[in-house]
MDTraj code that builds the backbone (N, CA, C; nanometers):
import mdtraj as md
import numpy as np

residues = "MET SER ALA MET ALA VAL VAL TYR GLU VAL ASP ASP PRO ALA ALA ALA HIS ALA GLY ARG THR ALA GLY ASP GLY GLY GLY VAL THR VAL VAL ARG VAL HIS ALA ALA PRO VAL ALA PRO GLY MET PRO GLY VAL PRO GLY PRO ARG THR PHE CYS GLY ARG ASP THR PHE ALA MET ARG ALA ALA PRO ARG GLN PRO ALA GLY ARG PRO GLY PRO SER TRP TYR GLY THR ASP TYR ALA ASP ARG VAL CYS PRO ALA CYS ASP ASP ALA VAL GLY THR GLY".split()
xyz = np.array([
    [1.2328, 0.1404, -1.2776],
    [1.2015, 0.1282, -1.1370],
    [1.2014, -0.0187, -1.0987],
    [1.2507, -0.0473, -0.9803],
    [1.2493, -0.1840, -0.9304],
    [1.1092, -0.2197, -0.8827],
    [1.0911, -0.3452, -0.8458],
    [0.9598, -0.3919, -0.8011],
    [0.9140, -0.3138, -0.6784],
    [0.7829, -0.2983, -0.6678],
    [0.7282, -0.2230, -0.5560],
    [0.6058, -0.2927, -0.4998],
    [0.5701, -0.2536, -0.3792],
    [0.4504, -0.3032, -0.3121],
    [0.3662, -0.1832, -0.2723],
    [0.2364, -0.2022, -0.2704],
    [0.1441, -0.0982, -0.2271],
    [0.1049, -0.1293, -0.0832],
    [0.1102, -0.0269, 0.0019],
    [0.0738, -0.0439, 0.1424],
    [-0.0264, 0.0620, 0.1841],
    [-0.1115, 0.0232, 0.2788],
    [-0.2124, 0.1141, 0.3312],
    [-0.1740, 0.1613, 0.4697],
    [-0.1731, 0.2915, 0.4887],
    [-0.1620, 0.3504, 0.6218],
    [-0.3048, 0.3505, 0.6760],
    [-0.3259, 0.2874, 0.7905],
    [-0.4614, 0.2716, 0.8434],
    [-0.4785, 0.3458, 0.9748],
    [-0.6045, 0.3657, 1.0132],
    [-0.6334, 0.4408, 1.1355],
    [-0.6087, 0.3589, 1.2617],
    [-0.6054, 0.2265, 1.2521],
    [-0.5844, 0.1394, 1.3678],
    [-0.4850, 0.0295, 1.3303],
    [-0.3539, 0.0568, 1.3398],
    [-0.2534, -0.0413, 1.2985],
    [-0.2656, -0.1759, 1.3693],
    [-0.3067, -0.1789, 1.4962],
    [-0.3203, -0.3059, 1.5679],
    [-0.4281, -0.3926, 1.5043],
    [-0.5387, -0.3318, 1.4640],
    [-0.6463, -0.4064, 1.3989],
    [-0.6016, -0.4568, 1.2621],
    [-0.5235, -0.3768, 1.1915],
    [-0.4754, -0.4172, 1.0600],
    [-0.3859, -0.5390, 1.0710],
    [-0.3006, -0.5439, 1.1715],
    [-0.2115, -0.6586, 1.1881],
    [-0.2864, -0.7805, 1.2398],
    [-0.4044, -0.7614, 1.2968],
    [-0.4868, -0.8733, 1.3414],
    [-0.5653, -0.9320, 1.2245],
    [-0.5504, -0.8716, 1.1065],
    [-0.6148, -0.9240, 0.9873],
    [-0.7496, -0.8638, 0.9570],
    [-0.7933, -0.7675, 1.0354],
    [-0.9232, -0.7054, 1.0100],
    [-0.9082, -0.5948, 0.9072],
    [-1.0099, -0.5816, 0.8247],
    [-1.0099, -0.4767, 0.7232],
    [-1.1439, -0.4059, 0.7241],
    [-1.1518, -0.2952, 0.6561],
    [-1.2783, -0.2226, 0.6470],
    [-1.3837, -0.3082, 0.5791],
    [-1.3433, -0.3892, 0.4824],
    [-1.4374, -0.4716, 0.4077],
    [-1.4987, -0.5853, 0.4871],
    [-1.4327, -0.6308, 0.5941],
    [-1.4901, -0.7418, 0.6706],
    [-1.5540, -0.6957, 0.8007],
    [-1.5802, -0.5658, 0.8127],
    [-1.6465, -0.5148, 0.9319],
    [-1.5521, -0.4901, 1.0476],
    [-1.4221, -0.4983, 1.0226],
    [-1.3246, -0.4793, 1.1292],
    [-1.3026, -0.3342, 1.1667],
    [-1.3552, -0.2427, 1.0917],
    [-1.3464, -0.1020, 1.1259],
    [-1.2158, -0.0340, 1.0913],
    [-1.1299, -0.0963, 1.0132],
    [-1.0041, -0.0331, 0.9739],
    [-1.0308, 0.0594, 0.8563],
    [-0.9857, 0.1836, 0.8681],
    [-1.0032, 0.2822, 0.7623],
    [-0.8682, 0.3137, 0.7004],
    [-0.8614, 0.3093, 0.5679],
    [-0.7385, 0.3449, 0.4969],
    [-0.7269, 0.4968, 0.4981],
    [-0.6180, 0.5449, 0.5564],
    [-0.5931, 0.6881, 0.5681],
    [-0.5134, 0.7384, 0.4483],
    [-0.4126, 0.6616, 0.4066],
    [-0.3248, 0.7029, 0.2979],
    [-0.2723, 0.5777, 0.2275],
    [-0.2529, 0.5866, 0.0966],
    [-0.1976, 0.4777, 0.0175],
    [-0.0549, 0.5148, -0.0185],
    [0.0392, 0.4248, 0.0135],
    [0.1811, 0.4483, -0.0130],
    [0.2366, 0.3383, -0.1033],
    [0.3532, 0.3636, -0.1589],
    [0.4281, 0.2638, -0.2346],
    [0.5623, 0.2448, -0.1663],
    [0.6118, 0.1212, -0.1705],
    [0.7408, 0.0896, -0.1088],
    [0.8160, -0.0080, -0.1974],
    [0.9487, -0.0016, -0.1961],
    [1.0235, -0.1044, -0.2668],
    [0.9990, -0.2382, -0.1967],
    [1.0019, -0.3466, -0.2718],
    [0.9811, -0.4771, -0.2092],
    [1.1049, -0.5193, -0.1315],
    [1.0820, -0.6044, -0.0324],
    [1.1927, -0.6594, 0.0451],
    [1.2758, -0.7496, -0.0465],
    [1.4067, -0.7490, -0.0314],
    [1.4924, -0.8312, -0.1181],
    [1.4526, -0.9786, -0.1146],
    [1.4320, -1.0344, -0.2345],
    [1.3984, -1.1760, -0.2469],
    [1.2572, -1.2122, -0.2039],
    [1.1719, -1.1119, -0.1809],
    [1.0356, -1.1380, -0.1333],
    [0.9349, -1.0583, -0.2164],
    [0.9045, -1.1021, -0.3373],
    [0.8124, -1.0281, -0.4237],
    [0.6789, -1.0008, -0.3542],
    [0.6324, -0.8775, -0.3649],
    [0.5050, -0.8393, -0.3066],
    [0.5099, -0.8017, -0.1597],
    [0.6224, -0.8274, -0.0925],
    [0.6363, -0.7933, 0.0493],
    [0.7068, -0.6584, 0.0589],
    [0.6412, -0.5597, 0.1232],
    [0.7034, -0.4278, 0.1295],
    [0.8297, -0.4264, 0.2141],
    [0.9262, -0.3465, 0.1708],
    [1.0461, -0.3238, 0.2504],
    [1.0125, -0.2381, 0.3715],
    [1.1124, -0.1986, 0.4482],
    [1.0878, -0.1284, 0.5738],
    [1.0405, 0.0156, 0.5618],
    [1.0615, 0.0794, 0.4474],
    [1.0232, 0.2206, 0.4312],
    [0.9517, 0.2421, 0.2986],
    [0.8557, 0.3327, 0.3005],
    [0.7882, 0.3718, 0.1770],
    [0.8812, 0.4628, 0.0972],
    [0.8427, 0.4925, -0.0260],
    [0.9228, 0.5836, -0.1074],
    [0.9275, 0.7237, -0.0472],
    [0.8274, 0.7586, 0.0336],
    [0.8280, 0.8908, 0.0978],
    [0.8989, 0.8880, 0.2332],
    [0.9501, 0.7715, 0.2733],
    [1.0285, 0.7622, 0.3957],
    [0.9549, 0.7150, 0.5192],
    [0.8271, 0.6803, 0.5080],
    [0.7501, 0.6348, 0.6242],
    [0.7780, 0.4880, 0.6542],
    [0.7723, 0.4523, 0.7810],
    [0.7924, 0.3156, 0.8263],
    [0.6726, 0.2306, 0.7850],
    [0.6959, 0.1155, 0.7240],
    [0.5859, 0.0294, 0.6794],
    [0.5388, -0.0684, 0.7864],
    [0.6048, -0.0734, 0.9018],
    [0.5709, -0.1718, 1.0048],
    [0.4236, -0.1678, 1.0434],
    [0.3673, -0.0501, 1.0619],
    [0.2290, -0.0366, 1.1059],
    [0.1313, -0.0250, 0.9888],
    [0.1779, -0.0529, 0.8672],
    [0.0911, -0.0448, 0.7502],
    [0.0481, -0.1844, 0.7078],
    [-0.0568, -0.1884, 0.6288],
    [-0.1104, -0.3158, 0.5803],
    [-0.0826, -0.3255, 0.4307],
    [-0.0310, -0.4393, 0.3880],
    [-0.0064, -0.4601, 0.2455],
    [-0.1395, -0.4641, 0.1708],
    [-0.1443, -0.3988, 0.0578],
    [-0.2656, -0.3995, -0.0250],
    [-0.2813, -0.5363, -0.0896],
    [-0.4050, -0.5757, -0.1170],
    [-0.4240, -0.7017, -0.1897],
    [-0.3580, -0.6918, -0.3263],
    [-0.3084, -0.8026, -0.3741],
    [-0.2423, -0.8026, -0.5049],
    [-0.3448, -0.7923, -0.6154],
    [-0.3047, -0.7276, -0.7240],
    [-0.3907, -0.7131, -0.8413],
    [-0.4078, -0.8500, -0.9059],
    [-0.5293, -0.8932, -0.9380],
    [-0.5475, -1.0225, -1.0051],
    [-0.4709, -1.0280, -1.1365],
    [-0.4103, -1.1411, -1.1649],
    [-0.3331, -1.1584, -1.2880],
    [-0.4215, -1.1341, -1.4091],
    [-0.3686, -1.0671, -1.5077],
    [-0.4422, -1.0409, -1.6303],
    [-0.5377, -0.9233, -1.6215],
    [-0.5415, -0.8551, -1.5073],
    [-0.6311, -0.7401, -1.4919],
    [-0.5549, -0.6198, -1.4384],
    [-0.4555, -0.5729, -1.5108],
    [-0.3793, -0.4579, -1.4621],
    [-0.4635, -0.3317, -1.4601],
    [-0.4421, -0.2517, -1.3605],
    [-0.5143, -0.1250, -1.3500],
    [-0.4390, -0.0136, -1.4200],
    [-0.5014, 0.1025, -1.4317],
    [-0.4370, 0.2140, -1.5009],
    [-0.3279, 0.2803, -1.4174],
    [-0.3227, 0.2511, -1.2883],
    [-0.2228, 0.3122, -1.2021],
    [-0.1745, 0.2099, -1.0994],
    [-0.0777, 0.2490, -1.0193],
    [-0.0191, 0.1562, -0.9216],
    [-0.1076, 0.1362, -0.7995],
    [-0.2062, 0.2197, -0.7780],
    [-0.2949, 0.2102, -0.6623],
    [-0.4368, 0.1755, -0.7088],
    [-0.5168, 0.1236, -0.6169],
    [-0.6555, 0.0908, -0.6480],
    [-0.7399, 0.2167, -0.6603],
    [-0.8311, 0.2175, -0.7529],
    [-0.9137, 0.3358, -0.7766],
    [-1.0016, 0.3710, -0.6575],
    [-1.0317, 0.2738, -0.5719],
    [-1.1135, 0.3024, -0.4530],
    [-1.0462, 0.4032, -0.3603],
    [-0.9135, 0.4101, -0.3677],
    [-0.8388, 0.4967, -0.2763],
    [-0.7634, 0.6079, -0.3493],
    [-0.8057, 0.6411, -0.4685],
    [-0.7352, 0.7422, -0.5485],
    [-0.7248, 0.8762, -0.4772],
    [-0.8216, 0.9081, -0.3924],
    [-0.8190, 1.0361, -0.3209],
    [-0.7274, 1.0340, -0.1991],
    [-0.6659, 0.9186, -0.1707],
    [-0.5802, 0.9055, -0.0520],
    [-0.4356, 0.8688, -0.0864],
    [-0.3985, 0.8819, -0.2120],
    [-0.2631, 0.8466, -0.2551],
    [-0.1630, 0.9484, -0.2032],
    [-0.0530, 0.8997, -0.1477],
    [0.0545, 0.9859, -0.1004],
    [0.1193, 1.0537, -0.2219],
    [0.1197, 1.1865, -0.2274],
    [0.1777, 1.2551, -0.3431],
    [0.3266, 1.2267, -0.3607],
    [0.4011, 1.2147, -0.2517],
    [0.5444, 1.1886, -0.2630],
    [0.5700, 1.0485, -0.3195],
    [0.4921, 0.9500, -0.2760],
    [0.5075, 0.8143, -0.3295],
    [0.4669, 0.8116, -0.4767],
    [0.3595, 0.8826, -0.5117],
    [0.3145, 0.8880, -0.6507],
    [0.4233, 0.9488, -0.7388],
    [0.4875, 1.0559, -0.6921],
    [0.5973, 1.1167, -0.7662],
    [0.7134, 1.0189, -0.7828],
    [0.7450, 0.9460, -0.6747],
    [0.8571, 0.8517, -0.6803],
    [0.8302, 0.7365, -0.7773],
    [0.7046, 0.6939, -0.7833],
    [0.6683, 0.5856, -0.8752],
    [0.6696, 0.6363, -1.0190],
    [0.6461, 0.7669, -1.0354],
    [0.6564, 0.8254, -1.1679],
    [0.5252, 0.8394, -1.2413],
    [0.4128, 0.8315, -1.1692],
    [0.2844, 0.8477, -1.2373],
    [0.2171, 0.9774, -1.2002],
    [0.2783, 1.0548, -1.1087],
    [0.2153, 1.1775, -1.0612],
    [0.2355, 1.2949, -1.1500],
])
top = md.Topology()
chain = top.add_chain()
for i, resn in enumerate(residues, 1):
    res = top.add_residue(resn, chain, resSeq=i)
    for name in ("N", "CA", "C"):
        top.add_atom(name, md.element.get_by_symbol(name[0]), res)
traj = md.Trajectory(xyz[None], top)
């Protein structure tokens, strides 16, 4: 599999693009966690569509995993109950 980025589908895309997150009191709620191929030549930047075909424009890129601390899966455990099944299948961990 080529490089991928994790993106969050949120309940308020305008707030997500303004930089607010649920953790900073901005009221953004993660609805679904998706995976997307990275944009060409831009590591960590999601391409225009998720693996399940959704537009990434209104999604928020997930924070990058700290170096040396890989997780057991491609998504953060905090959102394991919100992982897109189609993206999980495409990544190959489902």
